KOLZAMI-934843 format. One record per atom (N, C-alpha, C, O): residue in three letters; atom name; x, y, z. Coordinates in pm, 1 decimal, padded with zeros to 6 digits. Layout:
BEGIN
<"ALA"; "CA"; <X; Y; Z>>
...
This chain:
BEGIN
<"MET"; "N"; <00084.0; -00117.5; 00000.0>>
<"MET"; "CA"; <00000.0; 00000.0; 00000.0>>
<"MET"; "C"; <00089.2; 00124.9; 00000.0>>
<"MET"; "O"; <00182.3; 00134.5; 00080.0>>
<"ALA"; "N"; <00061.7; 00218.0; -00087.4>>
<"ALA"; "CA"; <00141.5; 00339.3; -00100.2>>
<"ALA"; "C"; <00119.5; 00432.3; 00019.4>>
<"ALA"; "O"; <00007.4; 00449.4; 00067.3>>
<"GLN"; "N"; <00227.9; 00490.8; 00065.3>>
<"GLN"; "CA"; <00219.2; 00587.9; 00174.1>>
<"GLN"; "C"; <00220.5; 00728.5; 00117.2>>
<"GLN"; "O"; <00282.7; 00755.2; 00014.3>>
<"HIS"; "N"; <00151.1; 00817.3; 00185.6>>
<"HIS"; "CA"; <00145.5; 00956.8; 00145.6>>
<"HIS"; "C"; <00188.4; 01042.0; 00263.3>>
<"HIS"; "O"; <00166.3; 01005.1; 00378.7>>
<"TYR"; "N"; <00249.2; 01155.3; 00234.7>>
<"TYR"; "CA"; <00293.6; 01246.5; 00339.0>>
<"TYR"; "C"; <00193.0; 01360.1; 00351.0>>
<"TYR"; "O"; <00162.5; 01429.5; 00254.0>>
<"LEU"; "N"; <00142.6; 01377.2; 00472.8>>
<"LEU"; "CA"; <00045.7; 01481.6; 00501.5>>
<"LEU"; "C"; <00099.7; 01568.6; 00613.4>>
<"LEU"; "O"; <00162.4; 01518.9; 00706.9>>
<"ARG"; "N"; <00075.6; 01697.2; 00603.9>>
<"ARG"; "CA"; <00117.1; 01787.9; 00710.7>>
<"ARG"; "C"; <00023.9; 01769.6; 00829.5>>
<"ARG"; "O"; <-00097.8; 01758.6; 00814.8>>
<"THR"; "N"; <00083.7; 01766.5; 00946.1>>
<"THR"; "CA"; <00006.0; 01757.4; 01069.1>>
<"THR"; "C"; <00051.7; 01868.2; 01162.4>>
<"THR"; "O"; <00160.0; 01924.0; 01144.7>>
<"PHE"; "N"; <-00029.0; 01899.7; 01260.1>>
<"PHE"; "CA"; <00005.2; 02003.9; 01356.1>>
<"PHE"; "C"; <-00003.0; 01947.3; 01496.1>>
<"PHE"; "O"; <-00098.6; 01878.3; 01531.6>>
<"ARG"; "N"; <00098.6; 01977.4; 01574.8>>
<"ARG"; "CA"; <00100.5; 01937.5; 01714.6>>
<"ARG"; "C"; <00179.7; 02042.2; 01791.0>>
<"ARG"; "O"; <00272.4; 02101.5; 01736.0>>
<"PRO"; "N"; <00145.1; 02065.7; 01915.8>>
<"PRO"; "CA"; <00216.5; 02169.5; 01991.1>>
<"PRO"; "C"; <00357.5; 02123.8; 02030.1>>
<"PRO"; "O"; <00380.7; 02007.4; 02062.8>>
<"PHE"; "N"; <00450.7; 02219.5; 02025.5>>
<"PHE"; "CA"; <00588.9; 02195.3; 02064.9>>
<"PHE"; "C"; <00633.2; 02306.3; 02158.8>>
<"PHE"; "O"; <00580.8; 02417.5; 02152.6>>
<"THR"; "N"; <00728.0; 02277.3; 02244.7>>
<"THR"; "CA"; <00793.1; 02379.4; 02324.1>>
<"THR"; "C"; <00909.6; 02431.0; 02240.4>>
<"THR"; "O"; <00998.8; 02354.3; 02203.9>>
<"LEU"; "N"; <00909.2; 02559.5; 02210.1>>
<"LEU"; "CA"; <01008.1; 02616.6; 02119.7>>
<"LEU"; "C"; <01151.4; 02592.4; 02167.5>>
<"LEU"; "O"; <01239.3; 02563.7; 02086.3>>
<"GLU"; "N"; <01175.5; 02603.5; 02297.0>>
<"GLU"; "CA"; <01310.1; 02582.7; 02349.7>>
<"GLU"; "C"; <01356.9; 02439.3; 02326.3>>
<"GLU"; "O"; <01473.6; 02416.0; 02294.7>>
<"GLU"; "N"; <01266.3; 02344.0; 02341.7>>
<"GLU"; "CA"; <01299.3; 02202.3; 02318.4>>
<"GLU"; "C"; <01337.6; 02179.3; 02172.7>>
<"GLU"; "O"; <01434.5; 02109.2; 02143.6>>
<"VAL"; "N"; <01261.8; 02238.2; 02082.1>>
<"VAL"; "CA"; <01291.0; 02222.1; 01939.7>>
<"VAL"; "C"; <01424.5; 02287.9; 01905.4>>
<"VAL"; "O"; <01506.8; 02227.7; 01836.5>>
<"LYS"; "N"; <01446.9; 02411.1; 01952.7>>
<"LYS"; "CA"; <01569.5; 02484.1; 01918.0>>
<"LYS"; "C"; <01694.8; 02409.5; 01960.9>>
<"LYS"; "O"; <01793.8; 02408.2; 01887.7>>
<"LYS"; "N"; <01692.3; 02347.3; 02078.2>>
<"LYS"; "CA"; <01813.2; 02279.9; 02124.8>>
<"LYS"; "C"; <01836.7; 02145.4; 02056.7>>
<"LYS"; "O"; <01938.4; 02080.6; 02081.4>>
<"SER"; "N"; <01743.4; 02102.6; 01970.9>>
<"SER"; "CA"; <01757.1; 01973.9; 01902.7>>
<"SER"; "C"; <01729.5; 01983.7; 01752.9>>
<"SER"; "O"; <01698.9; 01883.0; 01689.0>>
<"LEU"; "N"; <01739.9; 02103.8; 01696.4>>
<"LEU"; "CA"; <01700.5; 02126.9; 01557.2>>
<"LEU"; "C"; <01821.5; 02138.8; 01464.5>>
<"LEU"; "O"; <01917.2; 02211.0; 01492.6>>
<"LEU"; "N"; <01814.3; 02066.5; 01354.5>>
<"LEU"; "CA"; <01909.9; 02076.1; 01245.2>>
<"LEU"; "C"; <01838.2; 02145.6; 01130.5>>
<"LEU"; "O"; <01737.0; 02095.8; 01081.1>>
<"VAL"; "N"; <01890.1; 02260.3; 01087.9>>
<"VAL"; "CA"; <01830.6; 02336.6; 00978.3>>
<"VAL"; "C"; <01915.4; 02312.7; 00854.6>>
<"VAL"; "O"; <02035.8; 02338.4; 00854.6>>
<"ILE"; "N"; <01851.2; 02262.9; 00748.6>>
<"ILE"; "CA"; <01927.5; 02230.7; 00628.0>>
<"ILE"; "C"; <01898.7; 02330.1; 00516.7>>
<"ILE"; "O"; <01789.8; 02386.8; 00507.1>>
<"GLY"; "N"; <01999.4; 02349.2; 00433.6>>
<"GLY"; "CA"; <01987.8; 02433.0; 00314.8>>
<"GLY"; "C"; <02004.6; 02345.8; 00192.5>>
<"GLY"; "O"; <01963.8; 02229.7; 00192.7>>
<"ASP"; "N"; <02063.9; 02400.2; 00088.4>>
<"ASP"; "CA"; <02083.8; 02324.1; -00035.0>>
<"ASP"; "C"; <02189.7; 02215.6; -00020.2>>
<"ASP"; "O"; <02172.3; 02104.6; -00070.5>>
<"LEU"; "N"; <02299.7; 02247.1; 00048.9>>
<"LEU"; "CA"; <02410.9; 02152.4; 00055.6>>
<"LEU"; "C"; <02438.1; 02098.4; 00195.5>>
<"LEU"; "O"; <02461.5; 01978.7; 00212.1>>
<"THR"; "N"; <02435.3; 02185.2; 00295.8>>
<"THR"; "CA"; <02466.3; 02142.6; 00432.3>>
<"THR"; "C"; <02365.6; 02202.8; 00529.1>>
<"THR"; "O"; <02274.5; 02275.9; 00490.3>>
<"GLY"; "N"; <02384.8; 02169.8; 00656.2>>
<"GLY"; "CA"; <02294.2; 02219.8; 00758.1>>
<"GLY"; "C"; <02366.7; 02298.0; 00865.2>>
<"GLY"; "O"; <02489.3; 02309.3; 00866.0>>
<"ASN"; "N"; <02286.1; 02352.0; 00956.1>>
<"ASN"; "CA"; <02343.6; 02419.3; 01071.9>>
<"ASN"; "C"; <02262.4; 02385.2; 01195.9>>
<"ASN"; "O"; <02143.6; 02353.7; 01188.5>>
<"CYS"; "N"; <02329.2; 02392.2; 01308.8>>
<"CYS"; "CA"; <02267.4; 02363.2; 01437.6>>
<"CYS"; "C"; <02192.5; 02487.4; 01484.7>>
<"CYS"; "O"; <02250.6; 02595.8; 01490.0>>
<"ALA"; "N"; <02065.1; 02473.4; 01518.8>>
<"ALA"; "CA"; <01987.1; 02587.7; 01567.2>>
<"ALA"; "C"; <02031.5; 02629.6; 01707.0>>
<"ALA"; "O"; <02015.3; 02745.6; 01744.7>>
<"ALA"; "N"; <02086.7; 02537.1; 01783.7>>
<"ALA"; "CA"; <02127.4; 02567.6; 01921.2>>
<"ALA"; "C"; <02249.6; 02657.9; 01926.9>>
<"ALA"; "O"; <02253.1; 02752.2; 02005.9>>
<"CYS"; "N"; <02351.2; 02630.0; 01843.0>>
<"CYS"; "CA"; <02476.6; 02707.5; 01850.9>>
<"CYS"; "C"; <02517.9; 02771.1; 01718.7>>
<"CYS"; "O"; <02618.9; 02841.1; 01712.6>>
<"ASN"; "N"; <02440.6; 02747.3; 01612.8>>
<"ASN"; "CA"; <02467.5; 02801.6; 01478.7>>
<"ASN"; "C"; <02592.1; 02745.0; 01412.1>>
<"ASN"; "O"; <02646.5; 02807.8; 01321.3>>
<"ALA"; "N"; <02638.4; 02628.0; 01454.8>>
<"ALA"; "CA"; <02750.4; 02562.5; 01385.7>>
<"ALA"; "C"; <02708.5; 02535.2; 01241.1>>
<"ALA"; "O"; <02594.7; 02496.1; 01214.9>>
<"LEU"; "N"; <02801.1; 02556.2; 01148.1>>
<"LEU"; "CA"; <02771.6; 02544.1; 01005.0>>
<"LEU"; "C"; <02837.0; 02420.9; 00944.0>>
<"LEU"; "O"; <02926.3; 02360.4; 01003.2>>
<"GLY"; "N"; <02790.7; 02384.8; 00824.1>>
<"GLY"; "CA"; <02853.9; 02278.7; 00747.2>>
<"GLY"; "C"; <02823.8; 02137.7; 00794.2>>
<"GLY"; "O"; <02905.6; 02047.7; 00775.1>>
<"ILE"; "N"; <02709.6; 02116.8; 00854.5>>
<"ILE"; "CA"; <02673.8; 01985.2; 00909.0>>
<"ILE"; "C"; <02608.5; 01900.2; 00800.5>>
<"ILE"; "O"; <02518.1; 01946.0; 00730.6>>
<"ASN"; "N"; <02654.5; 01777.5; 00787.1>>
<"ASN"; "CA"; <02596.1; 01683.6; 00691.2>>
<"ASN"; "C"; <02463.2; 01634.1; 00748.3>>
<"ASN"; "O"; <02460.9; 01562.5; 00848.3>>
<"ALA"; "N"; <02353.7; 01672.4; 00684.8>>
<"ALA"; "CA"; <02220.2; 01642.3; 00736.3>>
<"ALA"; "C"; <02185.1; 01494.2; 00732.8>>
<"ALA"; "O"; <02102.1; 01448.1; 00811.1>>
<"TYR"; "N"; <02246.9; 01420.6; 00643.7>>
<"TYR"; "CA"; <02208.7; 01280.7; 00627.1>>
<"TYR"; "C"; <02293.0; 01183.9; 00709.7>>
<"TYR"; "O"; <02261.4; 01065.1; 00716.2>>
<"GLU"; "N"; <02399.7; 01232.9; 00772.8>>
<"GLU"; "CA"; <02485.7; 01143.1; 00848.8>>
<"GLU"; "C"; <02507.5; 01184.8; 00993.7>>
<"GLU"; "O"; <02534.6; 01099.7; 01078.4>>
<"THR"; "N"; <02496.2; 01313.2; 01023.9>>
<"THR"; "CA"; <02532.8; 01363.9; 01155.3>>
<"THR"; "C"; <02418.1; 01350.5; 01253.9>>
<"THR"; "O"; <02308.3; 01400.8; 01230.0>>
<"LYS"; "N"; <02444.0; 01282.3; 01365.0>>
<"LYS"; "CA"; <02342.1; 01259.9; 01468.4>>
<"LYS"; "C"; <02342.5; 01368.8; 01575.0>>
<"LYS"; "O"; <02239.7; 01396.0; 01637.0>>
<"ALA"; "N"; <02458.5; 01431.4; 01596.4>>
<"ALA"; "CA"; <02472.0; 01535.2; 01699.3>>
<"ALA"; "C"; <02562.0; 01645.6; 01646.5>>
<"ALA"; "O"; <02646.0; 01622.2; 01559.7>>
<"CYS"; "N"; <02544.2; 01764.4; 01698.6>>
<"CYS"; "CA"; <02624.7; 01879.2; 01656.9>>
<"CYS"; "C"; <02770.5; 01858.2; 01696.1>>
<"CYS"; "O"; <02799.4; 01827.8; 01811.8>>
<"PRO"; "N"; <02862.1; 01874.0; 01601.9>>
<"PRO"; "CA"; <03004.2; 01857.7; 01633.8>>
<"PRO"; "C"; <03058.5; 01969.6; 01723.0>>
<"PRO"; "O"; <03163.0; 01952.4; 01785.8>>
<"GLU"; "N"; <02990.4; 02082.4; 01729.7>>
<"GLU"; "CA"; <03035.9; 02196.1; 01811.0>>
<"GLU"; "C"; <02983.3; 02189.4; 01954.7>>
<"GLU"; "O"; <03061.6; 02193.1; 02049.6>>
<"CYS"; "N"; <02850.3; 02179.6; 01970.7>>
<"CYS"; "CA"; <02791.4; 02187.7; 02105.4>>
<"CYS"; "C"; <02741.0; 02054.3; 02158.4>>
<"CYS"; "O"; <02704.8; 02044.5; 02275.7>>
<"GLY"; "N"; <02737.9; 01951.0; 02073.9>>
<"GLY"; "CA"; <02695.0; 01819.7; 02118.0>>
<"GLY"; "C"; <02544.6; 01798.8; 02120.8>>
<"GLY"; "O"; <02498.7; 01693.2; 02164.4>>
<"ALA"; "N"; <02465.7; 01896.9; 02075.4>>
<"ALA"; "CA"; <02319.7; 01882.0; 02073.6>>
<"ALA"; "C"; <02281.4; 01760.9; 01988.5>>
<"ALA"; "O"; <02327.5; 01747.0; 01875.2>>
<"VAL"; "N"; <02197.3; 01674.0; 02043.2>>
<"VAL"; "CA"; <02149.4; 01557.9; 01969.2>>
<"VAL"; "C"; <02028.4; 01602.2; 01888.2>>
<"VAL"; "O"; <01931.4; 01654.6; 01943.0>>
<"PHE"; "N"; <02035.0; 01580.7; 01757.4>>
<"PHE"; "CA"; <01928.0; 01625.3; 01669.9>>
<"PHE"; "C"; <01806.9; 01533.2; 01678.3>>
<"PHE"; "O"; <01818.6; 01411.4; 01664.8>>
<"LYS"; "N"; <01689.8; 01593.9; 01700.9>>
<"LYS"; "CA"; <01561.7; 01523.1; 01702.2>>
<"LYS"; "C"; <01470.0; 01575.6; 01592.8>>
<"LYS"; "O"; <01379.5; 01505.8; 01547.1>>
<"TYR"; "N"; <01494.7; 01700.5; 01551.1>>
<"TYR"; "CA"; <01409.5; 01768.5; 01453.4>>
<"TYR"; "C"; <01494.9; 01817.5; 01337.7>>
<"TYR"; "O"; <01614.7; 01841.9; 01352.3>>
<"ILE"; "N"; <01430.7; 01831.4; 01222.5>>
<"ILE"; "CA"; <01499.1; 01884.8; 01105.1>>
<"ILE"; "C"; <01401.1; 01976.8; 01032.8>>
<"ILE"; "O"; <01281.4; 01948.9; 01026.1>>
<"ALA"; "N"; <01453.5; 02086.2; 00979.1>>
<"ALA"; "CA"; <01374.9; 02180.9; 00900.9>>
<"ALA"; "C"; <01457.5; 02221.6; 00780.0>>
<"ALA"; "O"; <01580.5; 02220.1; 00784.8>>
<"SER"; "N"; <01390.2; 02257.7; 00672.0>>
<"SER"; "CA"; <01461.0; 02292.2; 00549.4>>
<"SER"; "C"; <01427.6; 02434.0; 00504.1>>
<"SER"; "O"; <01310.8; 02470.8; 00491.0>>
<"ARG"; "N"; <01532.4; 02512.7; 00480.3>>
<"ARG"; "CA"; <01514.1; 02645.8; 00423.9>>
<"ARG"; "C"; <01470.1; 02636.7; 00277.9>>
<"ARG"; "O"; <01404.2; 02727.2; 00226.7>>
<"ARG"; "N"; <01505.8; 02530.1; 00212.8>>
<"ARG"; "CA"; <01478.5; 02512.2; 00069.6>>
<"ARG"; "C"; <01329.2; 02506.1; 00039.2>>
<"ARG"; "O"; <01288.5; 02539.1; -00072.2>>
<"LEU"; "N"; <01249.1; 02466.1; 00132.3>>
<"LEU"; "CA"; <01105.6; 02452.7; 00105.6>>
<"LEU"; "C"; <01039.4; 02586.1; 00074.9>>
<"LEU"; "O"; <00938.4; 02590.5; 00004.7>>
<"GLU"; "N"; <01095.0; 02694.2; 00126.5>>
<"GLU"; "CA"; <01038.2; 02826.0; 00096.7>>
<"GLU"; "C"; <01061.3; 02864.1; -00049.6>>
<"GLU"; "O"; <00972.4; 02919.6; -00114.1>>
<"SER"; "N"; <01178.9; 02834.8; -00101.1>>
<"SER"; "CA"; <01209.5; 02871.1; -00238.9>>
<"SER"; "C"; <01167.2; 02764.0; -00339.6>>
<"SER"; "O"; <01155.4; 02792.2; -00458.9>>
<"HIS"; "N"; <01144.8; 02643.3; -00292.8>>
<"HIS"; "CA"; <01104.2; 02531.9; -00380.6>>
<"HIS"; "C"; <00991.9; 02451.2; -00314.8>>
<"HIS"; "O"; <01012.2; 02334.7; -00280.7>>
<"PRO"; "N"; <00873.4; 02511.4; -00296.3>>
<"PRO"; "CA"; <00765.1; 02440.6; -00224.7>>
<"PRO"; "C"; <00718.3; 02312.4; -00293.9>>
<"PRO"; "O"; <00662.9; 02224.1; -00228.5>>
<"SER"; "N"; <00739.5; 02301.3; -00423.2>>
<"SER"; "CA"; <00697.0; 02179.9; -00493.4>>
<"SER"; "C"; <00780.0; 02058.2; -00452.7>>
<"SER"; "O"; <00741.0; 01944.8; -00480.4>>
<"GLU"; "N"; <00894.7; 02080.9; -00387.1>>
<"GLU"; "CA"; <00981.2; 01970.2; -00345.3>>
<"GLU"; "C"; <00948.8; 01919.7; -00205.1>>
<"GLU"; "O"; <01015.4; 01828.8; -00155.5>>
<"ARG"; "N"; <00848.0; 01976.9; -00141.0>>
<"ARG"; "CA"; <00815.0; 01945.6; -00002.3>>
<"ARG"; "C"; <00802.9; 01794.8; 00023.1>>
<"ARG"; "O"; <00865.4; 01742.4; 00115.3>>
<"PHE"; "N"; <00724.4; 01726.7; -00056.6>>
<"PHE"; "CA"; <00698.1; 01586.2; -00028.8>>
<"PHE"; "C"; <00813.4; 01496.5; -00074.0>>
<"PHE"; "O"; <00834.7; 01389.7; -00016.5>>
<"ARG"; "N"; <00887.5; 01538.7; -00175.7>>
<"ARG"; "CA"; <01008.8; 01463.5; -00213.0>>
<"ARG"; "C"; <01111.6; 01472.2; -00101.3>>
<"ARG"; "O"; <01176.6; 01373.0; -00068.2>>
<"LEU"; "N"; <01126.3; 01590.8; -00043.3>>
<"LEU"; "CA"; <01219.1; 01607.0; 00068.5>>
<"LEU"; "C"; <01173.1; 01524.7; 00188.5>>
<"LEU"; "O"; <01254.2; 01458.6; 00253.4>>
<"ALA"; "N"; <01044.1; 01528.5; 00217.8>>
<"ALA"; "CA"; <00990.8; 01451.0; 00330.1>>
<"ALA"; "C"; <01018.4; 01302.3; 00310.2>>
<"ALA"; "O"; <01057.9; 01233.6; 00404.4>>
<"ARG"; "N"; <00998.4; 01253.2; 00191.0>>
<"ARG"; "CA"; <01023.5; 01111.3; 00161.6>>
<"ARG"; "C"; <01171.8; 01078.2; 00175.7>>
<"ARG"; "O"; <01207.4; 00976.7; 00235.7>>
<"ARG"; "N"; <01258.6; 01163.6; 00120.6>>
<"ARG"; "CA"; <01403.2; 01140.7; 00128.7>>
<"ARG"; "C"; <01451.1; 01141.9; 00273.9>>
<"ARG"; "O"; <01532.0; 01057.8; 00313.2>>
<"LEU"; "N"; <01401.5; 01236.5; 00353.4>>
<"LEU"; "CA"; <01439.6; 01241.4; 00494.5>>
<"LEU"; "C"; <01387.0; 01121.2; 00571.3>>
<"LEU"; "O"; <01456.2; 01067.8; 00658.0>>
<"ALA"; "N"; <01265.6; 01078.5; 00540.3>>
<"ALA"; "CA"; <01210.0; 00961.3; 00607.8>>
<"ALA"; "C"; <01292.5; 00836.7; 00578.4>>
<"ALA"; "O"; <01308.0; 00750.2; 00664.6>>
<"GLU"; "N"; <01345.0; 00827.7; 00457.5>>
<"GLU"; "CA"; <01427.8; 00713.1; 00420.4>>
<"GLU"; "C"; <01566.8; 00720.0; 00483.2>>
<"GLU"; "O"; <01616.9; 00621.0; 00536.4>>
<"LYS"; "N"; <01628.6; 00838.6; 00476.6>>
<"LYS"; "CA"; <01766.4; 00851.5; 00522.2>>
<"LYS"; "C"; <01780.1; 00887.1; 00669.1>>
<"LYS"; "O"; <01880.5; 00851.9; 00731.0>>
<"ARG"; "N"; <01682.0; 00956.1; 00727.0>>
<"ARG"; "CA"; <01687.4; 00999.2; 00867.1>>
<"ARG"; "C"; <01553.3; 00976.1; 00936.2>>
<"ARG"; "O"; <01487.6; 01071.8; 00976.9>>
<"PRO"; "N"; <01512.2; 00850.3; 00949.7>>
<"PRO"; "CA"; <01383.1; 00822.5; 01014.7>>
<"PRO"; "C"; <01381.0; 00861.9; 01162.4>>
<"PRO"; "O"; <01274.3; 00865.3; 01223.9>>
<"ASP"; "N"; <01497.5; 00891.7; 01219.7>>
<"ASP"; "CA"; <01507.1; 00932.0; 01359.6>>
<"ASP"; "C"; <01468.0; 01077.3; 01381.5>>
<"ASP"; "O"; <01450.8; 01119.1; 01496.0>>
<"LEU"; "N"; <01453.5; 01155.9; 01274.5>>
<"LEU"; "CA"; <01423.9; 01297.7; 01287.4>>
<"LEU"; "C"; <01278.9; 01329.7; 01250.2>>
<"LEU"; "O"; <01219.5; 01265.1; 01163.9>>
<"ILE"; "N"; <01224.2; 01429.8; 01316.7>>
<"ILE"; "CA"; <01089.5; 01478.9; 01287.5>>
<"ILE"; "C"; <01104.6; 01603.0; 01201.1>>
<"ILE"; "O"; <01171.5; 01698.4; 01240.8>>
<"LEU"; "N"; <01043.1; 01602.6; 01083.3>>
<"LEU"; "CA"; <01048.6; 01716.7; 00993.0>>
<"LEU"; "C"; <00948.1; 01821.1; 01038.9>>
<"LEU"; "O"; <00829.1; 01792.6; 01052.1>>
<"ILE"; "N"; <00997.2; 01943.1; 01063.4>>
<"ILE"; "CA"; <00909.2; 02053.6; 01098.6>>
<"ILE"; "C"; <00919.2; 02160.5; 00990.9>>
<"ILE"; "O"; <01018.3; 02166.7; 00918.1>>
<"ASP"; "N"; <00818.1; 02243.7; 00980.8>>
<"ASP"; "CA"; <00816.3; 02350.4; 00881.7>>
<"ASP"; "C"; <00902.9; 02465.9; 00930.7>>
<"ASP"; "O"; <00878.6; 02520.4; 01038.3>>
<"TYR"; "N"; <01003.1; 02503.3; 00852.9>>
<"TYR"; "CA"; <01097.1; 02607.8; 00893.0>>
<"TYR"; "C"; <01028.3; 02742.5; 00909.7>>
<"TYR"; "O"; <01061.0; 02817.8; 01001.4>>
<"GLN"; "N"; <00934.0; 02773.3; 00822.4>>
<"GLN"; "CA"; <00861.3; 02899.5; 00832.8>>
<"GLN"; "C"; <00783.1; 02906.6; 00963.5>>
<"GLN"; "O"; <00780.2; 03011.2; 01028.3>>
<"ASP"; "N"; <00719.8; 02796.5; 01002.7>>
<"ASP"; "CA"; <00647.4; 02791.8; 01130.3>>
<"ASP"; "C"; <00744.1; 02815.4; 01246.6>>
<"ASP"; "O"; <00713.8; 02890.1; 01339.6>>
<"TYR"; "N"; <00859.6; 02751.4; 01240.0>>
<"TYR"; "CA"; <00960.0; 02766.6; 01345.6>>
<"TYR"; "C"; <01007.5; 02911.6; 01354.1>>
<"TYR"; "O"; <01015.1; 02968.3; 01463.1>>
<"GLN"; "N"; <01039.3; 02971.5; 01239.5>>
<"GLN"; "CA"; <01085.9; 03110.3; 01238.6>>
<"GLN"; "C"; <00981.2; 03205.3; 01294.6>>
<"GLN"; "O"; <01013.9; 03296.1; 01371.0>>
<"LYS"; "N"; <00856.6; 03185.1; 01257.2>>
<"LYS"; "CA"; <00749.6; 03272.7; 01305.8>>
<"LYS"; "C"; <00735.4; 03259.8; 01456.8>>
<"LYS"; "O"; <00724.6; 03360.4; 01526.9>>
<"ALA"; "N"; <00735.4; 03136.4; 01507.5>>
<"ALA"; "CA"; <00722.8; 03114.5; 01652.1>>
<"ALA"; "C"; <00843.1; 03173.3; 01726.0>>
<"ALA"; "O"; <00826.9; 03232.9; 01832.5>>
<"ALA"; "N"; <00962.1; 03157.4; 01671.1>>
<"ALA"; "CA"; <01082.8; 03212.7; 01734.8>>
<"ALA"; "C"; <01077.8; 03365.4; 01736.0>>
<"ALA"; "O"; <01116.8; 03427.4; 01834.9>>
<"GLY"; "N"; <01030.6; 03426.0; 01628.5>>
<"GLY"; "CA"; <01017.2; 03570.6; 01622.4>>
<"GLY"; "C"; <00914.2; 03622.1; 01721.5>>
<"GLY"; "O"; <00936.7; 03723.1; 01788.3>>
<"ASP"; "N"; <00801.3; 03552.9; 01731.2>>
<"ASP"; "CA"; <00698.0; 03591.3; 01828.4>>
<"ASP"; "C"; <00751.8; 03582.1; 01970.5>>
<"ASP"; "O"; <00726.8; 03670.1; 02052.9>>
<"LYS"; "N"; <00826.1; 03475.0; 01999.0>>
<"LYS"; "CA"; <00881.8; 03457.5; 02133.5>>
<"LYS"; "C"; <00984.3; 03566.4; 02164.3>>
<"LYS"; "O"; <00986.5; 03620.7; 02274.8>>
<"ALA"; "N"; <01068.7; 03597.9; 02067.1>>
<"ALA"; "CA"; <01170.2; 03702.3; 02088.5>>
<"ALA"; "C"; <01103.4; 03837.2; 02117.0>>
<"ALA"; "O"; <01149.2; 03912.2; 02203.1>>
<"ALA"; "N"; <00996.2; 03867.6; 02045.2>>
<"ALA"; "CA"; <00924.7; 03994.0; 02069.2>>
<"ALA"; "C"; <00860.9; 03994.9; 02207.5>>
<"ALA"; "O"; <00869.0; 04095.3; 02278.2>>
<"ARG"; "N"; <00798.3; 03885.8; 02246.8>>
<"ARG"; "CA"; <00737.5; 03876.9; 02381.6>>
<"ARG"; "C"; <00843.3; 03889.9; 02489.7>>
<"ARG"; "O"; <00821.9; 03958.6; 02589.6>>
<"ASP"; "N"; <00956.9; 03824.7; 02470.7>>
<"ASP"; "CA"; <01065.3; 03834.0; 02568.5>>
<"ASP"; "C"; <01119.9; 03975.8; 02576.4>>
<"ASP"; "O"; <01148.6; 04025.2; 02685.4>>
<"PHE"; "N"; <01134.5; 04041.5; 02461.9>>
<"PHE"; "CA"; <01187.9; 04176.3; 02458.4>>
<"PHE"; "C"; <01095.7; 04276.0; 02531.6>>
<"PHE"; "O"; <01141.3; 04363.5; 02605.2>>
<"PHE"; "N"; <00965.2; 04259.2; 02508.4>>
<"PHE"; "CA"; <00868.5; 04349.7; 02570.9>>
<"PHE"; "C"; <00815.7; 04298.2; 02703.9>>
<"PHE"; "O"; <00725.6; 04358.2; 02762.5>>
<"SER"; "N"; <00871.5; 04186.8; 02752.1>>
<"SER"; "CA"; <00832.5; 04126.4; 02880.1>>
<"SER"; "C"; <00682.3; 04102.0; 02889.2>>
<"SER"; "O"; <00619.4; 04131.9; 02990.7>>
<"VAL"; "N"; <00626.6; 04048.0; 02783.2>>
<"VAL"; "CA"; <00481.8; 04020.5; 02779.5>>
<"VAL"; "C"; <00456.9; 03877.1; 02817.6>>
<"VAL"; "O"; <00341.9; 03833.2; 02820.8>>
């Protein structure tokens, strides 16, 4: 039976995601916790700089190439079934909202 990838929504604690998030671009990734660069998204289990163990992955490429969303999801599921794919735009928006609330002490 063929599997299909569907977007789902569930609540996350932003701090938990940030300390375990690998953000990937076209060629390599970076650690959201310490901003270490050049991380191989398909092989690296933990950040070589800060030691954060990756549980989540997000892709900057989906914003510029939204038609690749499900191909990327399938490729990540095959190569990194240990990671949960989250939407990078959702993460950025939540992080921006949190930074504004923290700045204004709301």
